[in-house]
C-alpha positions, -999 to 999 in steps of 0.1 A, spaced: 0 0 0 14 34 -10 20 59 17 -1 91 16 17 123 9 15 146 39 1 179 26 -2 196 60 23 224 64 45 226 95 50 258 115 84 263 99 76 243 67 72 253 31 54 286 33 58 309 4 54 340 25 79 352 51 66 354 86 89 383 95 79 403 65 43 397 71 46 409 107 65 440 95 37 447 69 11 446 97 20 479 113 -11 484 134 -21 448 141 -8 416 157 -6 385 135 -21 352 147 -2 320 141 -29 306 119 -29 337 97 2 326 79 -13 294 66 -44 313 53 -22 339 37 0 312 21 -31 294 7 -44 327 -8 -10 335 -24 -8 299 -38 -43 304 -53 -33 337 -69 -2 321 -84 -22 292 -98 -47 316 -113 -20 337 -128 -4 306 -144 -37 296 -159 -43 330 -174 -7 332 -188 -12 297 -204 -46 307 -218 -28 336 -234 -2 314 -250 26 325 -226 49 306 -203 58 338 -184 36 350 -157 31 388 -158 16 413 -133 -15 416 -154 -22 379 -148 -30 386 -112 
């Protein structure tokens, strides 16, 4: 039986975003620990959407307008 791939991210795992930069960007608010995972999911979704749009336009390069 094949082992399942663990898709759960760890606290210091494979996040796209930087925790320290996220904290620095939130000048007036504290950042909860579960915010980072939600932000990471949102960013990954944006990247996937941009890739689909670039591909639909016959490009392999993702551009700002793809967001």
